[in-house]
C-alpha positions as CSV (number, residue, x, y, z in Angstrom):
1,M,2.4,-27.4,-0.7
2,I,1.9,-27.2,3.0
3,I,0.9,-23.7,4.2
4,L,1.0,-22.4,7.8
5,H,-1.0,-19.3,8.7
6,L,0.2,-17.7,11.9
7,A,-2.0,-15.3,13.9
8,L,-1.5,-14.8,17.6
9,G,-4.3,-12.4,18.7
10,G,-8.0,-12.6,18.9
11,C,-10.5,-15.5,19.3
12,L,-9.6,-17.6,16.3
13,K,-11.8,-20.6,15.8
14,S,-13.7,-22.4,13.0
15,P,-16.8,-20.5,11.9
16,P,-19.2,-19.2,13.1
17,V,-17.0,-16.6,14.8
18,N,-18.5,-14.1,17.2
19,Y,-16.8,-11.0,15.7
20,G,-16.4,-8.1,18.1
21,I,-16.3,-10.4,21.1
22,T,-12.9,-8.9,21.8
23,A,-11.1,-5.9,20.4
24,D,-8.8,-8.2,18.4
25,T,-11.5,-10.5,17.0
26,G,-12.3,-8.6,13.8
27,G,-11.4,-8.4,10.2
28,H,-8.1,-10.2,10.3
29,I,-9.7,-13.3,11.7
30,A,-12.1,-13.4,8.8
31,Y,-9.2,-12.8,6.4
32,V,-7.2,-15.8,7.9
33,L,-10.1,-18.2,7.9
34,E,-11.2,-17.3,4.3
35,A,-7.7,-17.3,2.9
36,A,-6.9,-20.7,4.5
37,S,-10.2,-22.3,3.6
38,H,-10.0,-21.3,-0.1
39,Q,-6.3,-22.3,-0.4
40,A,-7.2,-25.8,1.1
41,R,-9.5,-26.3,-1.9
42,L,-6.7,-26.1,-4.4
43,D,-5.4,-29.4,-5.8
44,D,-1.7,-28.5,-5.4
45,V,-2.2,-27.7,-1.7
46,T,-1.6,-30.7,0.5
47,E,-2.5,-29.2,3.9
48,V,-3.2,-25.8,5.5
49,L,-2.5,-25.2,9.2
50,I,-3.7,-22.2,11.1
51,V,-1.6,-21.7,14.2
52,T,-2.7,-19.4,17.0
53,R,-2.5,-19.1,20.8
54,C,-4.1,-21.5,23.2
55,F,-6.0,-20.0,26.1
56,S,-8.6,-20.9,28.6
57,D,-11.0,-18.2,29.7
58,P,-14.5,-18.6,31.1
59,R,-15.8,-15.7,29.0
60,F,-15.1,-17.4,25.7
61,D,-15.7,-20.7,23.9
62,P,-13.9,-23.6,25.5
63,V,-12.5,-24.6,22.0
64,H,-9.8,-22.0,22.5
65,G,-8.3,-24.2,25.2
66,T,-8.0,-27.2,22.8
67,T,-4.7,-27.8,20.9
68,H,-6.4,-29.1,17.7
69,E,-9.5,-28.2,15.9
70,S,-10.4,-29.6,12.5
71,M,-12.0,-27.3,9.9
72,G,-12.5,-29.9,7.2
73,P,-10.4,-31.8,4.7
74,K,-6.8,-30.6,4.5
75,I,-7.3,-27.7,7.0
76,A,-7.1,-27.5,10.8
77,I,-6.3,-25.0,13.6
78,H,-3.5,-25.8,16.0
79,R,-3.1,-23.9,19.2
80,I,0.2,-23.3,21.1
81,A,0.2,-22.8,24.9
82,T,2.2,-19.9,26.4
83,D,3.3,-19.0,29.9
84,R,0.0,-17.3,30.6
85,S,-3.2,-19.4,30.2
86,A,-5.8,-16.6,30.1
87,Y,-6.9,-14.6,27.0
88,C,-4.5,-11.7,26.2
89,E,-5.3,-8.4,24.6
90,K,-3.0,-7.3,21.8
91,E,-1.0,-5.1,24.3
92,D,-0.2,-8.0,26.5
93,L,0.8,-10.5,23.8
94,E,4.4,-9.3,23.6
95,A,5.1,-10.9,26.9
96,E,3.9,-14.3,25.5
97,T,5.9,-14.2,22.3
98,A,9.0,-16.0,23.6
99,S,7.0,-19.0,25.0
100,F,4.8,-19.1,21.9
101,T,7.9,-19.2,19.7
102,A,9.5,-22.0,21.7
103,G,6.2,-24.0,21.7
104,L,5.8,-23.5,17.9
105,I,9.4,-24.6,17.2
106,E,8.8,-27.7,19.4
107,Y,5.6,-28.5,17.5
108,L,7.2,-28.1,14.1
109,A,10.1,-30.3,15.1
110,R,7.6,-33.1,15.7
111,L,5.8,-32.8,12.3
112,P,6.6,-35.5,9.7
113,N,6.7,-32.7,7.0
114,L,7.5,-29.1,7.7
115,P,5.4,-26.3,6.1
116,D,6.7,-24.9,2.8
117,V,5.8,-21.4,3.8
118,I,4.5,-19.4,6.7
119,H,2.0,-16.6,6.2
120,A,2.4,-14.3,9.2
121,H,-0.5,-11.9,10.1
122,F,0.6,-8.8,12.1
123,A,4.1,-8.0,13.2
124,D,4.0,-10.2,16.4
125,A,3.4,-13.2,14.2
126,A,6.2,-12.1,11.8
127,A,8.7,-12.0,14.8
128,V,7.8,-15.6,15.5
129,A,8.2,-16.5,11.8
130,I,11.7,-14.9,11.8
131,A,12.8,-17.1,14.6
132,V,11.3,-20.2,12.9
133,Q,13.0,-19.3,9.7
134,K,16.4,-19.1,11.4
135,R,15.7,-22.6,13.0
136,F,14.1,-24.4,10.0
137,G,14.7,-22.2,6.9
138,I,11.0,-21.9,6.3
139,A,10.2,-18.9,4.1
140,F,7.6,-16.5,5.4
141,V,5.1,-14.0,3.8
142,F,3.9,-11.0,5.8
143,T,0.5,-9.4,5.8
144,P,0.4,-6.3,8.1
145,H,-3.4,-5.7,8.1
146,A,-3.0,-2.3,9.8
147,L,0.3,-0.5,10.0
148,G,1.3,1.7,12.9
149,V,3.0,4.3,10.7
150,D,-0.4,5.3,9.4
151,K,-1.8,5.6,12.8
152,Q,1.1,7.9,13.6
153,L,0.4,10.0,10.4
154,Q,-3.2,10.4,11.5
155,G,-2.1,11.9,14.8
156,L,-3.4,9.0,16.8
157,S,-1.2,7.8,19.7
158,C,-1.3,4.7,21.8
159,P,1.1,3.0,24.2
160,G,3.9,1.2,22.5
161,L,3.3,2.8,19.1
162,D,7.0,3.4,18.4
163,R,7.9,-0.1,19.4
164,R,5.1,-1.5,17.2
165,I,6.4,0.6,14.2
166,E,10.0,-0.8,14.8
167,A,8.6,-4.4,14.9
168,E,6.8,-3.8,11.6
169,R,10.0,-2.4,10.1
170,T,11.8,-5.6,11.1
171,A,9.0,-7.7,9.7
172,I,8.9,-5.8,6.4
173,A,12.7,-6.1,6.0
174,A,12.8,-9.8,6.7
175,A,9.8,-11.1,4.9
176,G,10.2,-13.0,1.6
177,A,7.1,-11.2,0.3
178,L,4.3,-8.9,1.6
179,I,0.7,-9.4,0.6
180,V,-1.3,-6.3,1.1
181,S,-4.9,-5.4,0.1
182,T,-4.5,-2.0,-1.6
183,R,-2.1,0.0,-3.7
184,D,-2.1,2.7,-1.0
185,E,-0.9,0.1,1.6
186,G,1.7,-1.3,-0.7
187,E,3.1,2.0,-2.0
188,R,2.6,4.8,0.5
189,Q,2.3,3.0,3.8
190,V,4.9,0.2,3.3
191,G,7.2,2.8,1.6
192,A,7.2,4.9,4.8
193,Y,9.3,2.3,6.5
194,G,12.3,3.0,4.3
195,Q,13.1,-0.6,3.3
196,T,14.4,-1.7,-0.1
197,M,11.4,-3.8,-1.4
198,G,12.4,-4.9,-4.9
199,Q,9.5,-7.0,-6.2
200,R,8.5,-8.2,-2.8
201,V,5.2,-6.2,-2.4
202,H,2.1,-7.8,-3.9
203,V,-1.3,-6.2,-3.9
204,V,-4.0,-9.0,-3.7
205,A,-7.4,-7.9,-2.7
206,P,-9.3,-10.3,-0.4
207,G,-12.8,-11.6,-1.2
208,V,-16.2,-11.0,0.3
209,P,-16.4,-12.4,3.9
210,R,-18.6,-15.5,4.0
211,R,-21.9,-15.5,5.9
212,D,-22.9,-19.1,6.1
213,L,-25.9,-18.7,8.4
214,P,-29.3,-18.3,6.7
215,V,-31.1,-15.2,7.5
216,S,-34.7,-15.9,8.6
217,E,-37.5,-13.8,7.2
218,G,-38.4,-10.9,9.5
219,H,-35.2,-11.1,11.5
220,A,-34.1,-7.5,10.9
221,E,-37.7,-6.2,11.2
222,A,-37.9,-7.8,14.7
223,L,-34.7,-6.1,15.8
224,L,-35.8,-2.7,14.4
225,A,-39.2,-3.0,16.1
226,E,-37.5,-3.5,19.4
227,W,-35.1,-0.5,18.9
228,F,-37.1,2.2,17.0
229,D,-40.2,4.3,17.3
230,R,-40.6,4.2,13.5
231,P,-39.1,0.8,12.6
232,H,-40.3,1.0,9.0
233,L,-37.8,3.6,8.0
234,P,-34.6,2.8,6.1
235,I,-31.4,2.4,8.2
236,I,-28.0,4.0,8.3
237,L,-25.7,1.1,9.3
238,A,-22.2,1.1,10.7
239,V,-20.2,-1.9,11.9
240,S,-16.9,-1.4,13.6
241,R,-14.9,-1.5,16.9
242,P,-15.7,1.4,19.2
243,V,-12.2,2.9,19.0
244,R,-11.2,6.5,18.2
245,K,-9.7,5.7,14.8
246,K,-13.0,4.3,13.6
247,N,-14.6,7.7,14.2
248,L,-18.1,6.6,15.1
249,A,-18.6,9.8,17.0
250,A,-18.4,11.8,13.8
251,L,-21.2,9.6,12.3
252,L,-23.4,10.1,15.3
253,A,-22.7,13.8,15.3
254,A,-23.6,14.1,11.6
255,Y,-26.9,12.3,12.2
256,A,-27.7,14.3,15.4
257,G,-27.1,17.6,13.5
258,D,-29.3,16.9,10.5
259,P,-33.1,16.9,11.1
260,A,-33.7,15.6,7.5
261,L,-31.7,12.4,8.2
262,Q,-33.5,11.9,11.5
263,A,-36.9,12.2,9.8
264,S,-35.9,9.8,7.0
265,A,-33.8,7.0,8.5
266,N,-32.8,5.3,11.8
267,L,-29.2,4.9,12.8
268,V,-27.8,1.5,13.8
269,I,-24.2,1.3,15.2
270,L,-22.9,-2.2,15.8
271,A,-19.9,-1.5,18.0
272,G,-18.7,-4.9,19.2
273,Q,-19.8,-6.8,22.3
274,H,-20.1,-4.3,25.0
275,V,-19.8,-6.7,27.9
276,H,-16.1,-7.3,26.9
277,A,-15.3,-3.7,26.2
278,A,-12.5,-2.1,28.3
279,G,-10.2,0.9,28.2
280,E,-10.5,2.9,25.0
281,E,-13.4,0.8,23.8
282,R,-15.4,1.3,27.0
283,D,-14.7,5.1,27.0
284,N,-15.8,5.5,23.4
285,L,-19.0,3.4,24.0
286,D,-19.9,5.6,27.0
287,D,-19.3,8.7,24.9
288,L,-21.5,7.5,22.1
289,L,-24.3,6.6,24.5
290,R,-24.0,10.0,26.3
291,V,-24.1,11.9,22.9
292,A,-27.2,10.0,21.8
293,A,-29.0,10.7,25.1
294,R,-28.0,14.4,25.1
295,H,-29.5,14.9,21.7
296,G,-32.7,13.0,22.6
297,L,-32.1,10.3,20.0
298,D,-33.7,7.5,21.8
299,G,-36.0,5.6,19.4
300,R,-34.0,6.8,16.4
301,V,-30.4,5.6,17.3
302,A,-29.6,2.0,18.3
303,I,-26.2,1.0,19.7
304,P,-27.1,-2.6,20.8
305,P,-24.9,-4.1,23.5
306,A,-24.5,-7.4,21.6
307,H,-25.1,-8.9,18.2
308,D,-24.3,-12.1,16.3
309,A,-23.5,-13.0,12.7
310,Q,-27.2,-13.4,11.8
311,D,-28.0,-9.9,13.1
312,V,-25.2,-8.5,10.9
313,A,-26.3,-10.3,7.8
314,A,-30.0,-9.4,8.3
315,L,-29.1,-5.7,8.9
316,Y,-26.9,-5.5,5.8
317,A,-29.8,-7.0,3.7
318,Y,-32.3,-4.5,5.3
319,A,-30.0,-1.6,4.7
320,A,-30.0,-2.4,1.0
321,Q,-33.7,-1.5,0.9
322,G,-33.4,2.3,0.8
323,G,-30.6,2.6,3.3
324,V,-26.8,3.0,3.4
325,F,-23.7,1.6,5.1
326,V,-21.2,4.1,6.5
327,N,-17.5,3.6,7.3
328,P,-16.3,7.0,8.7
329,A,-12.9,5.8,9.9
330,L,-10.1,8.3,10.1
331,H,-8.1,5.8,8.1
332,E,-9.1,2.3,6.9
333,P,-6.3,0.0,5.7
334,F,-8.7,-2.0,3.5
335,G,-12.4,-2.1,4.4
336,L,-13.8,-5.6,4.4
337,T,-17.2,-4.2,5.6
338,L,-17.5,-2.2,2.3
339,I,-17.4,-5.4,0.2
340,E,-19.7,-7.1,2.7
341,A,-22.1,-4.3,2.1
342,A,-21.7,-4.6,-1.6
343,A,-22.4,-8.3,-1.5
344,A,-25.7,-7.5,0.2
345,G,-26.5,-4.7,-2.3
346,T,-26.1,-1.9,0.2
347,P,-24.7,1.5,-1.0
348,V,-21.9,3.0,1.1
349,V,-20.5,6.3,2.3
350,A,-16.9,5.8,3.2
351,T,-13.8,7.5,4.4
352,E,-11.6,8.9,1.6
353,N,-8.5,7.7,3.5
354,G,-7.0,4.3,2.7
355,G,-8.5,1.2,1.1
356,P,-12.1,2.5,0.6
357,R,-10.9,4.9,-2.1
358,E,-9.9,1.9,-4.2
359,I,-12.9,-0.3,-3.3
360,V,-15.5,2.4,-4.1
361,A,-13.7,3.2,-7.3
362,E,-13.7,-0.4,-8.3
363,I,-17.3,-1.3,-7.4
364,G,-18.9,2.2,-7.9
365,H,-21.4,1.6,-5.1
366,G,-21.1,4.8,-3.1
367,E,-19.4,8.0,-2.1
368,L,-16.2,9.0,-0.4
369,V,-16.0,11.7,2.3
370,C,-13.5,13.5,4.5
371,P,-14.0,11.7,7.8
372,R,-13.4,14.9,9.8
373,D,-16.2,16.8,8.1
374,E,-19.4,16.0,9.9
375,D,-21.5,18.1,7.5
376,A,-20.0,16.3,4.5
377,I,-20.8,12.9,6.1
378,A,-24.4,14.0,6.6
379,A,-24.7,15.4,3.1
380,A,-23.3,12.2,1.5
381,I,-25.7,10.0,3.5
382,G,-28.6,12.3,2.5
383,G,-27.5,12.3,-1.1
384,I,-28.3,8.6,-1.1
385,I,-31.2,7.8,1.2
386,L,-33.1,10.9,0.3
387,H,-32.9,10.1,-3.4
388,P,-34.5,6.6,-4.0
389,E,-33.5,6.3,-7.6
390,R,-29.8,7.0,-6.8
391,Q,-30.0,4.6,-3.9
392,A,-31.4,1.9,-6.2
393,A,-28.8,2.4,-8.8
394,L,-26.0,2.2,-6.3
395,S,-27.5,-0.9,-4.8
396,D,-27.5,-2.5,-8.3
397,A,-23.8,-1.5,-8.8
398,A,-23.0,-3.0,-5.4
399,R,-24.4,-6.4,-6.3
400,T,-22.8,-6.4,-9.7
401,G,-19.4,-5.3,-8.6
402,A,-19.0,-7.4,-5.4
403,G,-17.8,-10.3,-7.5
404,R,-14.6,-8.5,-8.3
405,Y,-13.5,-9.3,-4.8
406,C,-13.1,-13.1,-4.9
407,W,-11.4,-15.5,-2.4
408,D,-10.8,-18.1,-5.1
409,R,-8.8,-15.6,-7.1
410,Y,-6.9,-14.6,-3.9
411,A,-6.1,-18.2,-3.1
412,R,-4.6,-18.9,-6.6
413,R,-2.6,-15.6,-6.6
414,S,-1.3,-16.2,-3.0
415,I,0.0,-19.6,-3.9
416,D,2.0,-18.1,-6.8
417,I,3.5,-15.6,-4.3
418,Y,4.4,-18.4,-1.8
419,R,6.2,-20.2,-4.6
420,S,8.1,-17.0,-5.5
421,V,9.6,-16.6,-2.0
422,T,11.4,-19.9,-2.3
423,R,12.8,-19.2,-5.8
424,P,16.6,-18.9,-5.5
425,R,18.1,-15.5,-6.2
426,L,21.4,-15.4,-4.4
427,L,24.2,-18.0,-3.6
428,A,26.2,-17.6,-0.4
429,C,29.2,-20.0,-0.2
430,D,31.7,-20.8,2.5
431,I,35.3,-20.9,1.1
432,D,37.5,-23.5,2.8
433,N,36.6,-27.1,2.0
434,T,33.4,-25.9,0.3
435,L,34.7,-24.1,-2.7
436,T,38.3,-25.2,-2.2
437,G,39.6,-28.8,-2.1
438,S,39.6,-29.7,-5.8
439,L,41.2,-27.5,-8.5
440,E,39.1,-29.2,-11.2
441,A,35.9,-28.5,-9.4
442,A,37.0,-24.9,-8.6
443,A,37.6,-24.4,-12.3
444,D,34.1,-25.8,-13.1
445,F,32.6,-23.4,-10.6
446,F,34.4,-20.5,-12.1
447,V,33.0,-21.3,-15.5
448,W,29.5,-21.7,-14.1
449,H,29.7,-18.3,-12.5
450,R,31.0,-16.6,-15.6
451,Q,28.3,-18.1,-17.8
452,S,25.3,-17.8,-15.4
453,A,25.9,-14.3,-13.9
454,F,24.0,-15.6,-10.9
455,P,24.5,-13.4,-7.8
456,F,27.2,-14.9,-5.7
457,I,28.8,-13.9,-2.3
458,V,31.2,-15.7,0.0
459,A,30.7,-16.2,3.8
460,T,33.8,-17.3,5.6
461,G,35.5,-17.4,8.9
462,R,38.6,-15.9,7.4
463,D,39.4,-12.2,7.5
464,F,38.9,-10.1,4.3
465,D,42.5,-10.1,3.1
466,A,42.9,-13.9,3.6
467,A,39.6,-14.6,1.9
468,R,40.7,-12.7,-1.2
469,T,44.0,-14.4,-1.2
470,I,42.6,-17.9,-1.0
471,L,40.0,-17.3,-3.8
472,G,42.8,-16.1,-6.1
473,R,45.0,-19.0,-5.2
474,W,42.3,-21.5,-6.2
475,G,41.2,-19.6,-9.3
476,L,37.7,-18.9,-7.9
477,P,35.6,-16.0,-9.1
478,E,35.5,-12.7,-7.3
479,P,32.1,-12.5,-5.4
480,D,29.7,-9.7,-5.3
481,A,30.3,-9.2,-1.6
482,F,32.5,-10.7,1.2
483,I,31.1,-11.8,4.5
484,V,34.1,-12.4,6.6
485,D,35.1,-13.0,10.2
486,V,32.3,-15.6,10.8
487,G,29.6,-13.1,9.8
488,T,30.8,-10.1,11.8
489,R,32.0,-8.0,8.8
490,L,30.3,-7.3,5.4
491,M,32.5,-5.9,2.6
492,L,30.9,-4.3,-0.4
493,P,32.3,-2.9,-3.7
494,D,33.1,0.8,-3.3
495,G,32.3,1.6,-7.0
496,Q,35.9,2.4,-7.8
497,G,37.3,-1.0,-8.0
498,G,37.9,-1.4,-4.3
499,W,36.0,-2.6,-1.3
500,Q,34.5,-0.9,1.8
501,E,33.0,-2.1,5.0
502,C,29.2,-1.9,5.3
503,W,28.9,0.4,8.3
504,E,25.1,0.0,8.5
505,F,25.7,-3.7,9.3
506,S,28.4,-2.8,11.8
507,R,26.1,-0.5,13.7
508,Y,23.4,-3.3,13.7
509,L,25.9,-5.6,15.4
510,N,26.3,-3.2,18.3
511,G,22.8,-4.1,19.5
512,G,23.1,-6.1,22.8
513,W,26.9,-6.6,22.5
514,N,29.1,-5.9,25.5
515,R,32.5,-6.9,24.3
516,E,34.4,-5.8,27.4
517,G,32.0,-7.6,29.7
518,V,32.4,-10.8,27.6
519,V,36.2,-10.6,27.8
520,R,36.1,-10.1,31.6
521,A,33.6,-13.0,32.0
522,L,35.8,-15.5,30.0
523,R,39.2,-14.5,31.4
524,A,38.8,-16.9,34.3
525,L,38.4,-19.9,32.0
526,K,42.0,-19.6,30.9
527,L,41.2,-20.5,27.3
528,Q,43.9,-20.5,24.5
529,P,43.2,-17.5,22.3
530,Q,43.6,-17.6,18.6
531,P,46.1,-15.1,17.1
532,R,45.1,-11.5,17.8
533,A,44.7,-10.9,14.0
534,T,41.7,-13.2,14.0
535,E,39.7,-11.0,16.4
536,G,37.5,-8.0,15.6
537,P,35.1,-5.6,17.3
538,Y,32.4,-8.2,17.2
539,K,34.4,-11.5,17.4
540,I,36.6,-13.1,20.0
541,S,38.3,-16.3,19.1
542,F,39.8,-19.3,21.0
543,F,41.1,-22.8,20.4
544,G,39.3,-25.5,22.2
545,N,36.8,-28.4,22.0
546,E,33.1,-28.8,22.4
547,A,33.4,-28.9,26.2
548,D,35.2,-25.5,26.2
549,A,32.4,-24.1,24.0
550,A,29.9,-25.3,26.6
551,R,32.0,-23.7,29.4
552,I,31.9,-20.4,27.5
553,R,28.1,-20.6,27.2
554,D,27.7,-21.3,30.9
555,A,30.0,-18.5,31.9
556,L,28.2,-15.9,29.8
557,D,24.8,-17.1,31.1
558,D,26.0,-16.7,34.6
559,H,27.0,-13.1,33.9
560,G,23.8,-12.4,32.0
561,L,25.7,-11.6,28.8
562,S,24.5,-12.3,25.2
563,A,26.7,-13.7,22.5
564,K,26.6,-16.4,19.8
565,I,29.0,-19.3,20.3
566,V,30.3,-21.0,17.1
567,F,32.3,-24.2,17.3
568,S,33.8,-25.5,14.1
569,H,36.5,-27.6,12.5
570,G,36.9,-29.6,15.7
571,R,39.1,-27.0,17.4
572,L,37.9,-23.4,16.7
573,I,35.6,-21.4,18.9
574,D,34.3,-18.0,17.9
575,V,32.3,-15.8,20.3
576,L,30.2,-13.4,18.3
577,A,28.0,-10.4,18.9
578,P,24.5,-11.7,19.4
579,R,23.4,-10.2,16.1
580,G,26.5,-11.7,14.3
581,G,26.8,-14.8,12.3
582,K,26.7,-15.7,8.6
583,A,22.9,-15.9,8.4
584,E,22.5,-12.4,9.8
585,A,25.1,-11.0,7.4
586,I,23.5,-12.8,4.4
587,A,20.1,-11.3,5.4
588,A,21.6,-7.8,5.6
589,Y,23.2,-8.2,2.1
590,A,20.0,-9.7,0.6
591,R,17.9,-6.8,2.0
592,R,20.0,-4.3,0.0
593,S,18.6,-6.0,-3.2
594,G,15.0,-6.3,-1.9
595,L,15.5,-10.0,-1.1
596,S,15.1,-12.1,2.1
597,L,16.8,-15.2,3.4
598,S,14.2,-17.3,1.7
599,H,15.6,-16.3,-1.7
600,C,19.1,-17.4,-0.7
601,I,21.1,-20.6,-1.2
602,A,23.8,-21.4,1.4
603,A,26.6,-23.9,0.8
604,G,28.9,-25.1,3.5
605,D,30.8,-27.9,5.2
606,S,31.3,-27.1,8.9
607,G,29.8,-25.8,12.2
608,N,30.4,-22.2,11.4
609,D,28.1,-22.6,8.4
610,A,25.3,-24.1,10.5
611,D,23.3,-20.9,11.0
612,M,23.2,-20.0,7.3
613,L,22.4,-23.6,6.3
614,S,19.5,-23.6,8.7
615,A,18.1,-20.1,7.9
616,C,18.5,-19.8,4.1
617,G,15.6,-21.0,1.9
618,H,17.9,-23.5,0.3
619,A,21.0,-25.3,1.7
620,I,23.7,-27.4,0.1
621,V,25.7,-29.5,2.5
622,V,28.7,-30.7,0.5
623,G,29.7,-34.3,0.5
624,N,32.8,-33.8,2.6
625,A,31.0,-32.0,5.4
626,T,32.2,-32.5,9.0
627,E,30.2,-34.3,11.6
628,E,29.4,-30.9,13.2
629,L,26.6,-30.7,10.6
630,D,25.2,-34.2,11.4
631,G,22.5,-32.6,13.6
632,L,21.3,-30.2,11.0
633,A,17.5,-30.5,10.7
634,E,16.2,-32.2,7.5
635,R,13.8,-29.9,5.8
636,N,12.4,-28.8,2.4
637,G,15.1,-27.0,0.5
638,S,18.0,-28.7,2.3
639,M,20.2,-30.9,0.2
640,R,23.0,-33.3,1.4
641,V,24.8,-33.9,-1.8
642,T,27.3,-36.7,-2.5
643,L,30.1,-34.9,-4.2
644,P,32.8,-32.9,-2.2
645,Y,34.0,-29.3,-2.4
646,A,32.9,-27.1,-5.3
647,A,31.6,-30.2,-7.2
648,G,29.1,-30.6,-4.4
649,V,28.0,-27.0,-4.7
650,L,27.5,-27.5,-8.4
651,E,25.6,-30.8,-7.7
652,G,23.2,-28.8,-5.5
653,L,22.8,-26.0,-8.0
654,A,22.0,-28.7,-10.6
655,L,19.2,-30.0,-8.3
656,L,17.8,-26.5,-8.2
657,G,17.9,-26.2,-12.0
658,L,20.7,-23.7,-12.0
659,Y,23.6,-25.8,-13.4
660,D,23.8,-28.1,-16.4
661,S,27.1,-30.0,-16.3
662,E,27.1,-30.9,-20.0
663,T,26.6,-27.4,-21.2
664,D,29.1,-25.9,-18.8
665,V,31.8,-28.5,-19.7
666,V,31.3,-27.8,-23.4
667,A,31.5,-24.0,-22.7
668,A,34.7,-24.6,-20.7
669,A,36.2,-26.6,-23.5
670,A,35.3,-23.9,-26.0
C-alpha cells in the first residue's frame, strides 16, 4: 500500500520540530509525523508520502524551501510550490489552495505508481483531496483535528468561521472515512454537521508523541534557577498556543488568586515562540504578561519567550516530581499534551470539555475541571500538589496508563480503515453500449443482480422515461436509483412504487449556474441543437464535433461563465451546470447511504462516462469502449476489460470478487 498524508499548514519537516514556532505548528504536525512514521514500519506498506506546502522564509529552516526531504526507509516529505513563496498563516492558505491543487495533480501524474489512499488533515487538505479524487479516483480519509462547529458552540468567533464550517461539512460528506481521536469528536461534534455517516466514522486514539532528544541531567533545574526566586519548588506546567480558546488567562488568574499555590509551587507557561506571535497570539501574550506583573508574580511565574523540545521534555519530567500539568482549554478536541504528561509520569488537571474527559478516564492520572471556574482550577491543582501521597499515586497511574495510547496500534488500525474505503459497496452503470449490446450478457447481468442484491444504479445521458424504456426492452433489472440527463437529474423511489426527483440534488446544481447567460454566450456560435426534449434546467445539448466542444469552452471562458462540457459518441455535446455530471450525482446518491465515491464502482463506454470512471474508487471500462476514453488515466482500481457490453461489466465484477460466472450460470439454468 502507498499512503499519502496531506497537510498544508504549519512548518512540517522531519524531527526535531520546533513546535510553537508558528500558530499552526502544533499538535497536528506531531500527529502526521508519528502516524506516517509508524505506518512506514509495517510490512504491507510500500511507501508513505507526506505532502505539504513549499515556502521560503528567512525566519524558518531552509528545508521548507526544498521539494523533497527523506525521513528514512519508505518515508519522505514532498513539498508543492504555490503562487506565494512566503510562509502563510492558516487564514491566508485559502488563496493558495488552487495553485497547490494544480501542483499536486501535476506531481501525482508523474509518479510511476499512484497512492492507494490520501489521508487529509484539516478541511483545506480535504478540499485538495476531493479534487484529486475526481482526477485520479484516489480514495481519501479525513481527520479534522479541530472542528469549527465546536468553536462556535463555545461562543468563540473568528474571521471566516462560517466558511470554515461549510468547508468541514463538505469534507465530512465526501470522505471515504473519518479518523477521529475521541468518541465525543466522532459522535457529538461530527454529528453536528448533519451528514449521513453510516459506518464511516472511526475513533482511533493516537499515541504518545515521541521525544527523541535525550534530556541532560540538571537541564530543568538550570531553567528554573534562571526564572524563579525559589527554584526548588514543584512546578505547575502548561504548554499551549497563546490563543483565547486555550484559556491560559484562567490558569494564571487561578494561581494569582490562591496564596497557598503561590507558596507551594511555581507556574511555568510555555506559550509558543513569542518572536513569531502576531494578532490574537500577541494580544494574549501581552495580557498574560500584564496580569503577572499586576499581581507581582515575578519570580513565581515564568512565561519564557522561547523554548525547544529539550526544554519541554525536561520540564515534563521535573513536573512529575511533586508537580502537575494543567490544560485549561475552553474545549480540547483531543489533548496530546495530556498523554505526553502521562508518559513523563506527570499528574494532570484538565478541562472537562472534549477529549480530556476520555483520556483522564482511561489513564486515571488526574482531575477534570470546568475551565471557566478559576476557583475550581485552583482547588484541583491544590488537591494534587498540596497532597504528596495523592500526587505520587497519580504519577504512578500516569506512567502505567500511558501505554494505552500507542502509535503502533494506531498504525495497524488506520491501515484497516484505509482498506475499507476502497471496498466496493455500490455499482453505477451507464446503459447504452455498457449494459446493452448483447441480450445474452444482459440476461447474465440480470441473474447476477437478482442473486447478489448488490446495490446498483444507472447513470445515463438519456432522460428518465427513455432510460426506463431501454432497460425494460433489454430485460435489465430495475436499479435502486436513476441518474439521468448526463448527471443533472437524480431519481429516487418514492416509497409507493413510483419515482421522484431528488430536489436536494437539484438545489445543489444551482450553485454557480447561469443558464440564461450560457445560452446567450453560445447563441453566436450557431451550433445545431439537439431536440428540445433532451434539454433540462441544468443541461443544454448540441450536435457537433470536438472542435465545436472546444469553441464552446472558449466562448464560456470569454464570458466568465462556468459549465462542464461533455463530448461523447463522436457527435453529442452536453453543456452542464458546473456541479453537474455523473460523478457528482453518484456522490450525492452515495452520501444518502453514508458512502463516498471511493466505495463506488463505475462502468461505462464513452466520453460522458469519463468523469465517473475517473472519480469512483473502481472503474470498469468495457471492451467496446470508444476512443474518447483512450486518454483516461491508468490507476489503481481502474480496469480495462476485454469483453464488451454487460459481459465486460461482469468481467470487471469478477475481478473485484463480486461475480462467479460458473455459479451464476448454474443459478440461471436452475
